[in-house]
C-alpha positions as CSV (number, residue, x, y, z in Angstrom):
1,M,22.6,-13.1,-8.0
2,P,19.5,-10.9,-8.1
3,E,19.3,-8.5,-10.9
4,T,19.3,-4.9,-9.9
5,R,18.0,-2.3,-12.3
6,P,19.5,1.1,-12.3
7,R,17.3,3.7,-10.6
8,T,15.7,6.0,-13.0
9,R,15.5,9.6,-11.9
10,K,12.1,11.2,-12.2
11,S,11.7,14.5,-13.8
12,A,10.5,17.5,-11.7
13,E,7.2,17.3,-13.5
14,E,6.8,13.6,-12.8
15,R,7.7,14.2,-9.2
16,R,5.2,17.1,-8.9
17,E,2.4,14.9,-10.2
18,E,3.3,12.2,-7.7
19,I,3.4,14.7,-4.9
20,V,0.1,16.2,-5.9
21,E,-1.6,12.8,-5.7
22,I,-0.1,12.2,-2.3
23,A,-1.1,15.7,-1.1
24,I,-4.7,15.3,-2.4
25,R,-5.0,12.3,-0.1
26,Q,-3.3,14.0,2.9
27,F,-5.3,17.2,2.5
28,A,-8.6,15.2,2.0
29,L,-8.0,13.6,5.4
30,S,-6.6,16.4,7.4
31,G,-7.6,19.6,5.7
32,Y,-5.4,22.5,4.7
33,N,-4.3,23.6,8.2
34,G,-4.0,20.1,9.6
35,T,-1.8,18.6,6.9
36,S,1.9,18.7,7.4
37,T,4.1,19.3,4.4
38,E,6.7,17.2,6.2
39,A,4.3,14.2,6.1
40,I,3.7,14.7,2.4
41,A,7.4,14.9,1.7
42,R,8.1,11.8,3.8
43,E,5.4,9.8,2.0
44,A,6.8,10.9,-1.3
45,G,10.3,9.9,-0.3
46,I,11.7,13.3,-0.7
47,S,13.0,16.0,1.6
48,Q,10.9,18.9,2.7
49,P,13.3,21.4,1.2
50,Y,12.9,19.6,-2.2
51,L,9.1,19.8,-1.8
52,F,9.4,23.5,-1.4
53,R,11.6,23.7,-4.5
54,L,8.8,22.2,-6.5
55,F,6.0,24.1,-4.7
56,K,7.1,27.4,-3.2
57,T,4.5,27.3,-0.4
58,K,2.0,25.0,1.2
59,R,-0.7,27.1,-0.4
60,E,0.8,26.7,-3.8
61,L,0.8,22.9,-3.3
62,F,-2.8,23.0,-2.1
63,L,-3.9,25.0,-5.1
64,A,-2.0,22.6,-7.4
65,C,-4.1,19.8,-5.8
66,F,-7.3,21.9,-6.2
67,D,-6.5,22.4,-9.9
68,V,-6.2,18.6,-10.4
69,V,-9.5,18.0,-8.6
70,H,-11.3,20.8,-10.4
71,G,-10.0,19.4,-13.7
72,R,-11.4,16.0,-12.9
73,I,-14.8,17.5,-12.1
74,R,-14.7,19.6,-15.3
75,A,-13.8,16.7,-17.4
76,T,-16.6,14.6,-15.8
77,F,-19.2,17.2,-16.8
78,V,-17.8,17.5,-20.3
79,E,-17.8,13.7,-20.8
80,G,-21.2,13.4,-19.3
81,A,-22.7,15.9,-21.7
82,A,-20.9,14.6,-24.8
83,G,-23.1,13.3,-27.5
84,V,-26.5,13.9,-25.7
85,P,-29.2,16.4,-26.6
86,K,-28.9,19.6,-24.5
87,D,-32.2,19.0,-22.8
88,E,-30.7,15.7,-21.4
89,A,-27.2,17.1,-20.6
90,L,-27.9,18.0,-16.9
91,A,-29.2,14.5,-16.1
92,H,-26.1,12.9,-17.8
93,M,-23.7,15.2,-16.1
94,G,-25.4,14.5,-12.8
95,K,-25.0,10.7,-13.3
96,A,-21.4,11.2,-14.3
97,Y,-20.8,13.3,-11.1
98,V,-22.3,10.6,-8.9
99,A,-19.8,8.1,-10.3
100,L,-17.0,10.6,-9.6
101,L,-18.1,10.7,-5.9
102,E,-16.9,7.2,-5.5
103,D,-13.4,8.6,-5.4
104,R,-13.3,9.3,-1.6
105,N,-10.1,11.4,-1.7
106,L,-11.4,13.6,-4.5
107,R,-14.7,14.1,-2.7
108,L,-13.2,14.9,0.7
109,F,-10.6,17.1,-0.9
110,Q,-13.3,19.1,-2.6
111,M,-15.1,19.5,0.8
112,Q,-11.8,20.5,2.4
113,G,-11.3,23.1,-0.3
114,Y,-14.4,24.9,0.7
115,A,-13.3,24.7,4.4
116,A,-9.9,26.3,3.3
117,C,-11.8,29.4,2.0
118,A,-10.8,31.3,5.1
119,D,-7.6,31.9,3.2
120,P,-8.5,34.7,0.7
121,V,-6.2,33.5,-2.0
122,I,-7.6,30.0,-1.8
123,Q,-11.1,31.4,-1.7
124,A,-10.6,33.5,-4.8
125,R,-9.3,30.5,-6.8
126,I,-12.0,28.2,-5.7
127,R,-14.7,30.8,-6.3
128,D,-13.3,31.5,-9.8
129,C,-13.2,27.8,-10.7
130,Y,-16.7,27.2,-9.2
131,G,-18.0,30.0,-11.4
132,E,-16.2,28.5,-14.4
133,L,-18.0,25.2,-13.7
134,V,-21.4,27.0,-13.5
135,K,-20.7,28.7,-16.9
136,L,-19.6,25.4,-18.4
137,V,-22.7,23.5,-17.2
138,T,-24.9,26.3,-18.4
139,R,-23.2,26.3,-21.8
140,L,-23.3,22.5,-22.1
141,S,-27.0,22.2,-21.0
142,G,-28.5,25.5,-22.2
143,A,-30.6,25.2,-19.0
144,P,-32.0,28.3,-17.3
145,P,-30.4,29.8,-14.1
146,E,-32.9,28.1,-11.8
147,A,-32.1,24.6,-13.2
148,I,-28.4,25.3,-12.9
149,W,-28.9,26.4,-9.3
150,Q,-30.8,23.2,-8.6
151,F,-28.1,21.1,-10.3
152,F,-25.3,22.5,-8.2
153,S,-27.5,22.4,-5.0
154,H,-28.2,18.8,-5.6
155,G,-24.5,18.1,-6.3
156,M,-23.5,19.7,-2.9
157,L,-26.1,17.6,-1.1
158,L,-24.7,14.5,-2.9
159,N,-21.3,15.4,-1.6
160,V,-22.7,15.5,2.0
161,I,-24.6,12.2,1.5
162,A,-21.5,10.5,0.2
163,S,-19.2,12.0,2.9
164,L,-21.5,10.9,5.7
165,D,-21.8,7.4,4.1
166,L,-25.5,7.3,4.6
167,A,-25.5,3.9,2.9
168,A,-23.9,2.5,6.1
169,I,-26.9,3.5,8.2
170,A,-29.7,3.2,5.6
171,D,-30.9,-0.1,7.0
172,R,-31.6,1.4,10.4
173,E,-32.3,5.1,9.6
174,P,-35.3,5.7,7.4
175,W,-34.3,9.2,6.6
176,A,-30.9,8.0,5.3
177,K,-32.5,5.4,3.2
178,A,-34.9,8.0,1.7
179,W,-32.1,10.4,0.9
180,L,-30.1,7.7,-0.9
181,H,-33.0,7.5,-3.4
C-alpha cells in the first residue's frame, strides 16, 4: 500500500511568499493591468477570496511583489560592493547587476513596474524605492552625481538589451553585437 503523508498546512506567511513568487512571474509576463488575480490564485491552488484575505487588493499584491524585486536588486548592489575599495564599487555593483538580469521574471517585472506607474500609488512607491537605490549606490561608491547618473542609465539600457534578447540576433545584426559588448 502506498504511504500517504499527512498534508501540512502552510502558514499565512508561507502562503504569501509562495503567491508573491507566482505573481512576480504572472505580472512579469502580462503586466499589472493584464494579470488576473484569478489566474494567480488558480496557479497557487487557492481560492480568489483567500488571495484577497492575504492581499487586500491587486495593487497590494503588486506592491508586495515589487518589494521583493527591489529587495533583490538592493541586496545585489550591497553584495557587489562588499569588500572592495569605494573607487571600484560601481564596477562591481554593475557586474553583479548584469548577473541578476539573467532572472527573466525579475527583469521583466522590473520593467512592468515602470509601466504600472500610471497608478499614482504604485508610482510613488517605485519612485521612493528607486531614490533609495540611488542613495545606496552613492553611499557605497562615494561616486559623484554624474557617475551615479551614468551607472543607472547604463543599468536601464542593460534592462532593455536583456529584454530584447539581443544575443539572439547578434550574429546577423551588427548593432546588436556591438551593444552586447
